[in-house]
DSSP file (Angstrom, degrees, kcal/mol; ACC not computed):
  #  RESIDUE AA STRUCTURE BP1 BP2  ACC     N-H-->O    O-->H-N    N-H-->O    O-->H-N    TCO  KAPPA ALPHA  PHI   PSI    X-CA   Y-CA   Z-CA
    1    1 A M              0   0    0      0, 0.0     3,-0.1     0, 0.0     0, 0.0   0.000 360.0 360.0 360.0 145.6    0.0    0.0    0.0
    2    2 A T        -     0   0    0      1,-0.1   139,-0.1   141,-0.0     0, 0.0  -0.465 360.0 -84.1 -77.4 154.3    1.2    3.5   -0.7
    3    3 A P        -     0   0    0      0, 0.0     2,-0.3     0, 0.0   139,-0.2  -0.282  47.5-157.6 -59.0 142.1    1.8    5.8    2.3
    4    4 A A  E     -A  141   0A   0    137,-3.1   137,-1.8    -3,-0.1     2,-0.4  -0.892   5.6-162.0-122.1 154.0   -1.4    7.6    3.5
    5    5 A T  E     +A  140   0A   0     -2,-0.3     2,-0.3   135,-0.2   135,-0.2  -0.991   9.5 179.9-138.6 143.4   -1.7   10.8    5.5
    6    6 A L  E     -A  139   0A   0    133,-2.0   133,-3.6    -2,-0.4     2,-0.4  -0.992  12.6-156.3-141.4 135.6   -4.5   12.3    7.6
    7    7 A T  E     -A  138   0A   0     -2,-0.3     2,-0.3   131,-0.2   131,-0.2  -0.946   8.9-174.9-120.9 136.5   -4.3   15.6    9.4
    8    8 A F  E     -A  137   0A   0    129,-3.0   129,-2.8    -2,-0.4     2,-0.5  -0.926  17.0-144.2-123.2 149.3   -6.3   16.8   12.4
    9    9 A H  E     -A  136   0A   0     -2,-0.3   127,-0.2   127,-0.2   125,-0.1  -0.975  10.4-167.9-111.9 123.8   -6.5   20.1   14.3
   10   10 A W  E     -A  135   0A   0    125,-3.1   125,-2.9    -2,-0.5   121,-0.1  -0.879   1.8-172.8-109.9  97.3   -6.9   19.8   18.0
   11   11 A P        +     0   0    0      0, 0.0     2,-0.3     0, 0.0    -1,-0.1   0.610  66.0  21.9 -70.6 -11.3   -7.8   23.4   19.2
   12   12 A S  S  > S-     0   0    0    121,-0.1     4,-1.8   123,-0.1   123,-0.1  -0.932  82.1-104.3-147.4 168.6   -7.6   22.5   22.9
   13   13 A E  H  > S+     0   0    0     -2,-0.3     4,-2.5     1,-0.2     5,-0.2   0.854 120.6  59.3 -62.3 -33.7   -6.2   20.1   25.4
   14   14 A E  H  > S+     0   0    0      1,-0.2     4,-2.5     2,-0.2    -1,-0.2   0.890 104.5  48.9 -63.1 -39.3   -9.8   18.6   25.6
   15   15 A E  H  > S+     0   0    0      2,-0.2     4,-2.2     1,-0.2    -1,-0.2   0.879 110.2  50.9 -67.9 -37.6   -9.7   17.8   21.8
   16   16 A T  H  X S+     0   0    0     -4,-1.8     4,-2.1     2,-0.2    -2,-0.2   0.913 111.1  49.2 -63.6 -42.5   -6.2   16.2   22.2
   17   17 A T  H  X S+     0   0    0     -4,-2.5     4,-2.5     1,-0.2    -2,-0.2   0.922 110.4  50.0 -61.8 -45.5   -7.7   14.1   25.1
   18   18 A R  H  X S+     0   0    0     -4,-2.5     4,-1.8     1,-0.2    -1,-0.2   0.885 109.1  52.4 -62.0 -39.0  -10.7   13.1   23.0
   19   19 A A  H  X S+     0   0    0     -4,-2.2     4,-1.9     2,-0.2    -1,-0.2   0.930 111.2  45.7 -64.2 -45.6   -8.4   12.1   20.1
   20   20 A G  H  X S+     0   0    0     -4,-2.1     4,-2.2     1,-0.2    -2,-0.2   0.918 113.0  50.5 -61.7 -43.5   -6.3    9.8   22.3
   21   21 A A  H  < S+     0   0    0     -4,-2.5    -1,-0.2     1,-0.2    -2,-0.2   0.793 109.3  52.3 -66.6 -28.3   -9.4    8.3   23.9
   22   22 A A  H  < S+     0   0    0     -4,-1.8     4,-0.3    -5,-0.2    -1,-0.2   0.867 112.9  43.1 -75.0 -36.8  -10.9    7.6   20.5
   23   23 A L  H >X S+     0   0    0     -4,-1.9     3,-1.6     1,-0.2     4,-0.5   0.870  99.6  72.6 -76.9 -36.9   -7.8    5.8   19.2
   24   24 A G  G >< S+     0   0    0     -4,-2.2     3,-1.7     1,-0.3    -1,-0.2   0.876  94.4  49.1 -48.2 -54.1   -7.2    3.7   22.3
   25   25 A P  G 34 S+     0   0    0      0, 0.0    -1,-0.3     0, 0.0    -2,-0.1   0.675 106.1  60.0 -65.1 -14.6  -10.1    1.2   22.1
   26   26 A L  G <4 S+     0   0    0     -3,-1.6     2,-0.2    -4,-0.3    -2,-0.2   0.559  85.3  99.7 -87.9  -8.5   -9.2    0.5   18.4
   27   27 A L    <<  -     0   0    0     -3,-1.7     2,-0.3    -4,-0.5    79,-0.1  -0.522  48.9-177.0 -86.4 147.9   -5.7   -0.7   19.2
   28   28 A R    >   -     0   0    0     -2,-0.2     3,-2.1    77,-0.1    49,-0.1  -0.864  41.7 -65.6-134.1 166.2   -4.7   -4.4   19.4
   29   29 A A  T 3  S+     0   0    0     47,-0.4    77,-0.2    -2,-0.3    76,-0.1  -0.273 122.2  32.0 -52.9 135.5   -1.6   -6.5   20.2
   30   30 A G  T 3  S+     0   0    0     75,-2.1     2,-0.4    71,-0.4    -1,-0.3   0.302  88.0 126.4  94.1  -7.8    1.1   -5.9   17.6
   31   31 A D    <   -     0   0    0     -3,-2.1    76,-2.6    92,-0.1     2,-0.5  -0.698  40.5-166.3 -84.2 133.5    0.0   -2.3   17.0
   32   32 A V  E     -b  107   0A   0     -2,-0.4    92,-2.6    90,-0.2     2,-0.5  -0.986   4.9-168.7-122.4 126.0    2.8    0.3   17.2
   33   33 A V  E     -bc 108 124A   0     74,-3.2    76,-2.7    -2,-0.5     2,-0.5  -0.969   8.8-155.9-116.0 119.2    2.0    4.0   17.4
   34   34 A L  E     -bc 109 125A   0     90,-3.1    92,-3.4    -2,-0.5     2,-0.7  -0.847   4.9-156.5 -98.2 123.4    5.0    6.3   17.1
   35   35 A L  E     -bc 110 126A   0     74,-3.3    76,-1.4    -2,-0.5     2,-0.3  -0.884  14.8-177.8-107.2 110.2    4.6    9.7   18.6
   36   36 A E  E     + c   0 127A   0     90,-2.8    92,-2.9    -2,-0.7     2,-0.2  -0.759  23.8 103.3-105.9 151.9    6.8   12.5   17.1
   37   37 A G        -     0   0    0     -2,-0.3    92,-0.1    90,-0.2    74,-0.1  -0.680  64.1 -76.7 152.1 157.8    7.0   16.1   18.2
   38   38 A D    >   -     0   0    0     90,-0.4     3,-2.1    -2,-0.2     5,-0.3  -0.152  68.6 -68.9 -68.0 168.7    9.2   18.5   20.0
   39   39 A V  T 3  S+     0   0    0      1,-0.3    -1,-0.2     2,-0.1     0, 0.0  -0.398 126.3  18.0 -56.2 131.0    9.4   18.7   23.8
   40   40 A G  T 3  S+     0   0    0     -3,-0.1    -1,-0.3    -2,-0.1    -2,-0.1   0.501  86.3 122.4  83.4   4.1    6.0   20.1   25.0
   41   41 A A  S <  S-     0   0    0     -3,-2.1    -2,-0.1    87,-0.1    -3,-0.1   0.778  88.2 -98.8 -70.9 -25.7    4.2   19.3   21.8
   42   42 A G  S  > S+     0   0    0     -4,-0.3     4,-2.4    86,-0.1     5,-0.2   0.535  80.5 131.9 119.2  12.5    1.6   17.1   23.6
   43   43 A K  H  > S+     0   0    0     -5,-0.3     4,-2.7     1,-0.2     5,-0.2   0.945  80.0  41.6 -59.8 -50.6    2.9   13.6   23.0
   44   44 A T  H  > S+     0   0    0      2,-0.2     4,-2.9     1,-0.2    -1,-0.2   0.868 112.5  54.9 -69.2 -35.9    2.5   12.5   26.6
   45   45 A H  H  > S+     0   0    0      2,-0.2     4,-1.9     1,-0.2    -1,-0.2   0.942 112.1  44.0 -60.3 -47.3   -0.8   14.2   27.0
   46   46 A F  H  X S+     0   0    0     -4,-2.4     4,-2.3     2,-0.2    -2,-0.2   0.935 114.9  48.8 -61.7 -47.9   -2.1   12.3   24.0
   47   47 A A  H  X S+     0   0    0     -4,-2.7     4,-2.9     1,-0.2     5,-0.2   0.900 108.7  53.7 -60.9 -42.3   -0.6    9.0   25.2
   48   48 A R  H  X S+     0   0    0     -4,-2.9     4,-2.6     1,-0.2    -1,-0.2   0.920 110.4  46.3 -60.2 -45.2   -2.0    9.5   28.7
   49   49 A A  H  X S+     0   0    0     -4,-1.9     4,-1.4     2,-0.2    -1,-0.2   0.902 113.0  50.2 -64.7 -41.1   -5.6    9.9   27.3
   50   50 A L  H  < S+     0   0    0     -4,-2.3     4,-0.5     2,-0.2     3,-0.3   0.946 113.1  45.5 -61.3 -49.2   -5.2    6.9   25.0
   51   51 A I  H >X S+     0   0    0     -4,-2.9     3,-1.7     1,-0.2     4,-0.8   0.925 110.8  52.4 -62.1 -46.4   -3.9    4.7   27.9
   52   52 A Q  H 3< S+     0   0    0     -4,-2.6     3,-0.3     1,-0.3    -1,-0.2   0.781 100.8  63.6 -63.0 -25.6   -6.6    5.9   30.3
   53   53 A S  T 3< S+     0   0    0     -4,-1.4    -1,-0.3    -3,-0.3    -2,-0.2   0.670 113.7  31.6 -72.6 -15.3   -9.3    5.0   27.7
   54   54 A V  T <4 S+     0   0    0     -3,-1.7    21,-2.7    -4,-0.5    22,-0.3   0.387  85.6 126.3-123.5   2.2   -8.4    1.3   27.8
   55   55 A L  B  <  -D   74   0A   0     -4,-0.8    19,-0.2    -3,-0.3    -3,-0.0  -0.290  55.7-141.5 -62.6 145.4   -7.2    0.7   31.4
   56   56 A L  S    S+     0   0    0     17,-1.4    -1,-0.1     1,-0.3    18,-0.1   0.888  93.5  17.8 -70.6 -40.6   -8.9   -2.1   33.3
   57   57 A E  S    S-     0   0    0     16,-0.3    -1,-0.3    -3,-0.0    16,-0.1  -0.995  96.8-102.3-130.6 136.7   -8.8    0.0   36.5
   58   58 A P        +     0   0    0      0, 0.0     2,-0.3     0, 0.0    -6,-0.0  -0.316  54.6 155.4 -57.6 138.0   -8.3    3.8   36.6
   59   59 A E        -     0   0    0     -7,-0.0     2,-0.1     2,-0.0    -4,-0.1  -0.979  48.0 -82.3-156.7 164.0   -4.7    4.7   37.6
   60   60 A D        -     0   0    0     -2,-0.3     0, 0.0     1,-0.1     0, 0.0  -0.446  35.2-152.5 -67.5 142.5   -2.2    7.5   37.2
   61   61 A V        -     0   0    0     -2,-0.1   -13,-0.1     9,-0.0    -9,-0.1  -0.846  17.4-170.1-121.0  92.4   -0.3    7.5   33.9
   62   62 A P        -     0   0    0      0, 0.0     8,-0.0     0, 0.0     0, 0.0  -0.346  32.8 -93.8 -78.8 162.6    3.1    9.1   34.5
   63   63 A S        -     0   0    0      1,-0.1     3,-0.5    -2,-0.1     4,-0.3  -0.554  26.8-140.6 -69.7 137.5    5.5   10.0   31.7
   64   64 A P     >  +     0   0    0      0, 0.0     4,-2.3     0, 0.0    19,-0.5   0.124  66.2 120.3 -87.1  24.3    8.0    7.3   31.1
   65   65 A T  T  4 S+     0   0    0      1,-0.2    21,-0.2     2,-0.2    18,-0.0   0.885  86.0  25.3 -55.1 -42.9   10.8    9.8   30.6
   66   66 A F  T  4 S+     0   0    0     -3,-0.5    -1,-0.2     1,-0.1     3,-0.0   0.799 127.0  44.7 -95.5 -31.7   12.9    8.4   33.5
   67   67 A T  T  4 S-     0   0    0     -4,-0.3     2,-1.3     1,-0.1    -2,-0.2   0.674  90.6-149.1 -82.6 -16.7   11.7    4.8   33.7
   68   68 A L  S  < S+     0   0    0     -4,-2.3    15,-1.9    -5,-0.1     2,-0.4  -0.179  74.1  41.8  73.3 -39.7   11.9    4.5   29.9
   69   69 A V  E     - E   0  82A   0     -2,-1.3     2,-0.4    13,-0.2    13,-0.2  -0.999  57.3-174.9-139.4 136.3    9.0    2.0   29.8
   70   70 A Q  E     - E   0  81A   0     11,-2.4    11,-3.0    -2,-0.4     2,-0.4  -0.999  15.8-157.1-122.9 131.7    5.6    1.8   31.6
   71   71 A V  E     - E   0  80A   0     -2,-0.4     2,-0.3     9,-0.2     9,-0.2  -0.924  10.4-172.2-113.8 135.7    3.5   -1.3   31.1
   72   72 A Y  E     - E   0  79A   0      7,-2.7     7,-2.6    -2,-0.4     2,-0.6  -0.943  24.2-130.3-126.7 145.1   -0.2   -1.3   31.6
   73   73 A D  E     + E   0  78A   0     -2,-0.3   -17,-1.4     5,-0.2   -16,-0.3  -0.852  41.0 174.0 -89.0 126.0   -2.9   -4.1   31.6
   74   74 A T  E >   -DE  55  77A   0      3,-1.0     3,-1.6    -2,-0.6   -19,-0.2  -0.775  49.8-100.0-128.2 172.0   -5.7   -2.9   29.3
   75   75 A R  T 3  S+     0   0    0    -21,-2.7   -20,-0.1     1,-0.3     3,-0.1   0.745 125.6  47.5 -60.7 -23.2   -9.0   -4.3   27.9
   76   76 A N  T 3  S-     0   0    0      1,-0.4   -47,-0.4   -22,-0.3    -1,-0.3   0.217 124.0 -93.1-105.6  13.5   -7.0   -4.9   24.7
   77   77 A G  E <  S-E   74   0A   0     -3,-1.6    -3,-1.0   -49,-0.1    -1,-0.4  -0.577  75.4 -11.2 106.5-172.0   -4.0   -6.6   26.3
   78   78 A A  E     -E   73   0A   0     26,-0.3    28,-2.7    -2,-0.2     2,-0.4  -0.362  59.1-161.5 -65.7 139.5   -0.6   -5.3   27.5
   79   79 A L  E     -Ef  72 106A   0     -7,-2.6    -7,-2.7    26,-0.2     2,-0.5  -0.991   1.8-158.7-126.1 125.0    0.2   -1.8   26.5
   80   80 A W  E     -Ef  71 107A   0     26,-3.4    28,-3.1    -2,-0.4     2,-0.6  -0.905   3.9-168.7-104.2 124.7    3.8   -0.5   26.6
   81   81 A H  E     +Ef  70 108A   0    -11,-3.0   -11,-2.4    -2,-0.5     2,-0.4  -0.967  17.9 177.7-111.0 118.5    4.3    3.3   26.8
   82   82 A T  E     -Ef  69 109A   0     26,-2.9    28,-3.2    -2,-0.6     2,-0.5  -0.942  25.6-159.4-129.1 145.8    8.0    4.1   26.2
   83   83 A D  E     - f   0 110A   0    -15,-1.9     3,-0.4   -19,-0.5    28,-0.2  -0.970   7.5-177.0-122.4 112.0   10.0    7.3   25.9
   84   84 A L    >   +     0   0    0     26,-2.4     3,-1.7    -2,-0.5    27,-0.1   0.223  48.5 114.0 -95.8  13.8   13.2    6.8   24.1
   85   85 A Y  T 3  S+     0   0    0      1,-0.3    -1,-0.2    25,-0.1    26,-0.1   0.870  83.5  40.5 -53.3 -41.0   14.5   10.4   24.5
   86   86 A R  T 3  S+     0   0    0     -3,-0.4     2,-0.4   -21,-0.2    -1,-0.3   0.384  92.2 106.0 -92.5   4.1   17.4    9.2   26.7
   87   87 A V    <   +     0   0    0     -3,-1.7     3,-0.1     1,-0.1    -3,-0.0  -0.681  37.7 172.0 -86.4 135.5   18.2    6.1   24.6
   88   88 A S        +     0   0    0     -2,-0.4     2,-0.3     1,-0.2    -1,-0.1   0.498  56.2  43.1-122.0  -6.2   21.4    6.3   22.5
   89   89 A A  S >> S-     0   0    0      1,-0.1     4,-1.0     0, 0.0     3,-1.0  -0.992  71.4-123.1-145.1 150.5   22.0    2.9   21.1
   90   90 A D  H 3> S+     0   0    0     -2,-0.3     4,-2.0     1,-0.3     3,-0.3   0.834 110.2  64.0 -56.3 -35.0   20.0    0.0   19.5
   91   91 A T  H 3> S+     0   0    0      1,-0.2     4,-2.3     2,-0.2    -1,-0.3   0.842  97.7  55.3 -62.5 -32.5   21.3   -2.4   22.1
   92   92 A E  H <> S+     0   0    0     -3,-1.0     4,-1.5     2,-0.2    -1,-0.2   0.884 106.0  51.5 -66.4 -37.3   19.4   -0.4   24.8
   93   93 A I  H  X>S+     0   0    0     -4,-1.0     5,-1.4    -3,-0.3     4,-0.6   0.914 110.8  47.7 -65.1 -42.9   16.2   -0.8   22.9
   94   94 A D  H ><5S+     0   0    0     -4,-2.0     3,-1.2     1,-0.2    -2,-0.2   0.903 108.7  54.7 -63.9 -41.2   16.7   -4.5   22.7
   95   95 A E  H 3<5S+     0   0    0     -4,-2.3    -1,-0.2     1,-0.3    -2,-0.2   0.806 101.5  59.1 -63.4 -29.9   17.6   -4.6   26.4
   96   96 A L  H 3<5S-     0   0    0     -4,-1.5    -1,-0.3    -5,-0.1    -2,-0.2   0.707 111.0-122.6 -70.2 -19.2   14.2   -2.9   27.2
   97   97 A G  T <X5S+     0   0    0     -3,-1.2     4,-1.9    -4,-0.6     3,-0.3   0.580  70.1 135.3  85.9  11.3   12.4   -5.8   25.5
   98   98 A L  H  >< +     0   0    0     -5,-1.4     4,-2.0     1,-0.2    -4,-0.1   0.843  62.1  59.0 -65.6 -35.5   10.7   -3.4   23.1
   99   99 A L  H  > S+     0   0    0     -6,-0.4     4,-0.6     1,-0.2    -1,-0.2   0.900 109.3  44.5 -62.9 -39.9   11.3   -5.6   20.0
  100  100 A D  H >> S+     0   0    0     -3,-0.3     4,-1.8     1,-0.2     3,-1.1   0.890 109.8  56.4 -67.8 -39.1    9.4   -8.4   21.6
  101  101 A A  H 3X S+     0   0    0     -4,-1.9     4,-2.7     1,-0.3   -71,-0.4   0.841  95.4  65.7 -62.7 -32.6    6.7   -6.0   22.7
  102  102 A F  H 3< S+     0   0    0     -4,-2.0    -1,-0.3     1,-0.2    -2,-0.2   0.820 110.3  38.2 -57.5 -29.3    6.2   -4.8   19.1
  103  103 A E  H << S+     0   0    0     -3,-1.1    -2,-0.2    -4,-0.6    -1,-0.2   0.843 128.3  29.0 -86.7 -37.9    5.0   -8.4   18.4
  104  104 A D  H  < S+     0   0    0     -4,-1.8   -26,-0.3   -75,-0.1     2,-0.3   0.537 115.9  37.2-107.8 -10.1    3.0   -9.1   21.5
  105  105 A A  S  < S-     0   0    0     -4,-2.7   -75,-2.1    -5,-0.2     2,-0.5  -0.798  82.1 -94.6-136.1 171.9    1.7   -5.8   22.9
  106  106 A I  E     - f   0  79A   0    -28,-2.7   -26,-3.4    -2,-0.3     2,-0.5  -0.819  47.4-159.9 -85.0 132.7    0.3   -2.4   22.0
  107  107 A C  E     -bf  32  80A   0    -76,-2.6   -74,-3.2    -2,-0.5     2,-0.5  -0.973  19.4-170.8-126.3 127.8    3.2    0.0   21.9
  108  108 A L  E     -bf  33  81A   0    -28,-3.1   -26,-2.9    -2,-0.5     2,-0.5  -0.973  16.9-167.8-109.1 123.4    3.2    3.8   22.2
  109  109 A V  E     -bf  34  82A   0    -76,-2.7   -74,-3.3    -2,-0.5     2,-0.3  -0.943   9.0-163.7-122.4 114.1    6.7    5.1   21.4
  110  110 A E  E    S+bf  35  83A   0    -28,-3.2   -26,-2.4    -2,-0.5   -74,-0.2  -0.750  81.5  19.4 -90.0 144.6    7.7    8.7   22.1
  111  111 A W  S >  S+     0   0    0    -76,-1.4     3,-1.6    -2,-0.3    -1,-0.2   0.945  74.1 172.9  61.5  52.4   10.9    9.9   20.4
  112  112 A P  G >>  +     0   0    0      0, 0.0     3,-2.1     0, 0.0     4,-0.5   0.627  61.0  83.6 -69.4 -11.9   10.7    7.1   17.8
  113  113 A D  G >4 S+     0   0    0      1,-0.3     3,-0.8     2,-0.2     6,-0.1   0.780  80.4  67.9 -59.8 -23.1   13.6    8.5   15.8
  114  114 A R  G <4 S+     0   0    0     -3,-1.6    -1,-0.3     1,-0.2   -21,-0.1   0.678  86.9  68.2 -69.6 -17.1   15.9    6.6   18.3
  115  115 A L  G X4 S+     0   0    0     -3,-2.1     3,-2.5     1,-0.2    -1,-0.2   0.820  73.0 168.1 -71.1 -30.3   14.6    3.3   16.9
  116  116 A G  G X< S+     0   0    0     -3,-0.8     3,-1.6    -4,-0.5    -1,-0.2  -0.301  72.6   1.2  52.8-126.1   16.4    3.9   13.6
  117  117 A P  G 3  S+     0   0    0      0, 0.0    -1,-0.3     0, 0.0    -2,-0.1   0.581 126.1  70.5 -70.4  -7.9   16.4    0.7   11.5
  118  118 A L  G <   +     0   0    0     -3,-2.5    -2,-0.2    -4,-0.1    -3,-0.1   0.468  68.4 123.4 -85.5  -1.3   14.4   -1.1   14.3
  119  119 A T    <   -     0   0    0     -3,-1.6     2,-0.2    -4,-0.1    -6,-0.0  -0.430  69.8-117.5 -62.9 123.2   11.3    1.0   13.4
  120  120 A P    >   -     0   0    0      0, 0.0     3,-1.4     0, 0.0    -1,-0.1  -0.427  11.8-142.8 -65.0 132.4    8.4   -1.3   12.6
  121  121 A A  T 3  S+     0   0    0      1,-0.3    21,-0.3    -2,-0.2    22,-0.2   0.726  99.2  57.7 -66.6 -21.7    7.2   -0.9    9.0
  122  122 A T  T 3  S+     0   0    0     20,-0.1    -1,-0.3    19,-0.1   -90,-0.2   0.406  83.0 122.4 -90.2   2.5    3.6   -1.4   10.1
  123  123 A A    <   -     0   0    0     -3,-1.4     2,-0.5   -92,-0.1    19,-0.4  -0.211  60.5-130.9 -69.1 153.7    3.6    1.4   12.6
  124  124 A L  E     -c   33   0A   0    -92,-2.6   -90,-3.1    17,-0.1     2,-0.5  -0.923  24.1-152.8 -96.8 125.6    1.2    4.4   12.7
  125  125 A T  E     -cG  34 140A   0     15,-2.8    15,-2.7    -2,-0.5     2,-0.5  -0.894  10.4-170.4-104.6 128.9    3.2    7.6   13.1
  126  126 A I  E     -cG  35 139A   0    -92,-3.4   -90,-2.8    -2,-0.5     2,-0.6  -0.972   4.0-164.3-119.0 116.7    1.5   10.6   14.7
  127  127 A T  E     -cG  36 138A   0     11,-2.8    11,-2.5    -2,-0.5     2,-0.5  -0.899   7.6-163.4-102.8 119.1    3.4   13.9   14.5
  128  128 A I  E     + G   0 137A   0    -92,-2.9   -90,-0.4    -2,-0.6     9,-0.2  -0.889  12.5 173.4-108.2 128.7    2.1   16.5   16.9
  129  129 A Q  E     - G   0 136A   0      7,-2.7     7,-3.0    -2,-0.5     2,-0.1  -0.983  35.8-105.8-134.1 143.9    3.0   20.2   16.4
  130  130 A P  E     - G   0 135A   0      0, 0.0     5,-0.3     0, 0.0     2,-0.2  -0.393  38.6-166.3 -62.5 144.8    1.9   23.3   18.2
  131  131 A A        -     0   0    0      3,-2.6     3,-0.3  -121,-0.1     5,-0.0  -0.739  41.9 -90.9-123.0 174.8   -0.5   25.4   16.1
  132  132 A S  S    S+     0   0    0      1,-0.3     2,-0.4    -2,-0.2     3,-0.0   0.865 125.4  22.0 -57.5 -34.7   -1.7   29.0   16.5
  133  133 A E  S    S-     0   0    0   -121,-0.0    -1,-0.3     2,-0.0     2,-0.3  -0.948 134.2 -39.6-130.8 113.3   -4.5   27.6   18.6
  134  134 A G  S    S-     0   0    0     -2,-0.4    -3,-2.6    -3,-0.3     2,-0.3  -0.537  92.9 -45.8  80.4-136.2   -3.9   24.1   20.0
  135  135 A R  E     -AG  10 130A   0   -125,-2.9  -125,-3.1    -5,-0.3     2,-0.4  -0.918  34.3-139.1-137.1 158.1   -2.1   21.4   18.1
  136  136 A T  E     -AG   9 129A   0     -7,-3.0    -7,-2.7    -2,-0.3     2,-0.5  -0.976  17.7-162.5-116.2 136.2   -2.0   19.9   14.7
  137  137 A A  E     -AG   8 128A   0   -129,-2.8  -129,-3.0    -2,-0.4     2,-0.5  -0.980   2.6-166.6-121.2 125.8   -1.6   16.1   14.4
  138  138 A T  E     -AG   7 127A   0    -11,-2.5   -11,-2.8    -2,-0.5     2,-0.4  -0.957   8.8-157.8-112.2 123.0   -0.5   14.5   11.1
  139  139 A L  E     -AG   6 126A   0   -133,-3.6  -133,-2.0    -2,-0.5     2,-0.4  -0.850  10.2-175.4-103.5 133.4   -0.9   10.7   10.9
  140  140 A H  E     +AG   5 125A   0    -15,-2.7   -15,-2.8    -2,-0.4     2,-0.3  -0.976  12.4 151.2-127.6 141.0    1.1    8.6    8.5
  141  141 A W  E     -A    4   0A   0   -137,-1.8  -137,-3.1    -2,-0.4   -17,-0.1  -0.985  30.9-170.8-159.9 161.3    0.9    4.9    7.7
  142  142 A T        +     0   0    0    -19,-0.4   -20,-0.1   -21,-0.3    -1,-0.1   0.529  65.3  95.0-123.8 -25.5    1.4    2.3    5.0
  143  143 A D  S >  S-     0   0    0    -20,-0.3     3,-1.6   -22,-0.2     4,-0.4  -0.544  72.3-137.9 -73.1 129.3   -0.2   -0.8    6.6
  144  144 A P  T >> S+     0   0    0      0, 0.0     3,-0.8     0, 0.0     4,-0.8   0.698  93.5  78.6 -62.7 -18.8   -3.8   -1.2    5.5
  145  145 A R  H 3> S+     0   0    0      1,-0.2     4,-1.1     2,-0.2     3,-0.1   0.825  89.0  57.3 -59.0 -29.2   -5.0   -2.1    9.0
  146  146 A W  H <> S+     0   0    0     -3,-1.6     4,-2.9     1,-0.2     5,-0.3   0.798  92.3  68.2 -74.8 -27.9   -4.9    1.6    9.9
  147  147 A L  H <> S+     0   0    0     -3,-0.8     4,-2.1    -4,-0.4    -1,-0.2   0.946 102.6  42.8 -59.3 -51.9   -7.3    2.8    7.2
  148  148 A D  H  X S+     0   0    0     -4,-0.8     4,-1.5     1,-0.2    -1,-0.2   0.904 116.5  48.4 -61.8 -41.6  -10.4    1.1    8.7
  149  149 A R  H  X S+     0   0    0     -4,-1.1     4,-1.3     1,-0.2    -1,-0.2   0.926 112.9  46.1 -66.8 -44.0   -9.5    2.1   12.2
  150  150 A L  H  X S+     0   0    0     -4,-2.9     4,-2.4     1,-0.2    -1,-0.2   0.821 106.8  59.0 -71.0 -29.1   -8.9    5.7   11.4
  151  151 A E  H  X S+     0   0    0     -4,-2.1     4,-2.3    -5,-0.3    -1,-0.2   0.873 101.8  56.1 -64.0 -35.0  -12.0    5.9    9.3
  152  152 A Q  H  X S+     0   0    0     -4,-1.5     4,-1.1     2,-0.2    -1,-0.2   0.894 108.8  47.0 -61.0 -39.5  -13.9    4.9   12.5
  153  153 A I  H  X S+     0   0    0     -4,-1.3     4,-0.5     1,-0.2     3,-0.4   0.936 113.3  46.2 -68.9 -46.2  -12.4    7.9   14.2
  154  154 A T  H >< S+     0   0    0     -4,-2.4     3,-0.6     1,-0.2    -2,-0.2   0.833 108.9  56.4 -68.8 -30.5  -13.2   10.4   11.4
  155  155 A A  H 3< S+     0   0    0     -4,-2.3    -1,-0.2     1,-0.2    -2,-0.2   0.815 112.8  41.9 -68.2 -28.8  -16.7    9.0   11.1
  156  156 A N  H 3<        0   0    0     -4,-1.1    -1,-0.2    -3,-0.4    -2,-0.2   0.437 360.0 360.0 -96.5  -0.1  -17.3    9.8   14.7
  157  157 A A    <<        0   0    0     -3,-0.6    -1,-0.2    -4,-0.5    -2,-0.1   0.483 360.0 360.0 -77.3 360.0  -15.6   13.2   14.7
């Protein structure tokens, strides 16, 4: 499939929260969502809303900046939220167990540029950027699985 792109404008934090909460229930084991954007762009805010939308029991969702990985039990299986900002080598990614998680869990990856050649070809990439009001999110994918799921979101928007 050829690469596809979809762009959303989230004028407020509430819209960013709604977007994360809309995507969360659609994710399954083996899905990888790459979150790109500068510091403060809203990656963790989006991820937090997504994670909270599928948790079995409500809990705090901290940023994994220092722990590198936070794992959650969700209605859709294990979900790994990882922040690779402080990772500098492929071997560190392997040591985290992230490559196995790409196969067996839902994975949200902040700072995915650190993956380099380990980036899954089937991933959905969401680039979040500040806008004059709120944020803009550009979604990119090549795997056909994302088309049906993202159509569900746009149909309900």
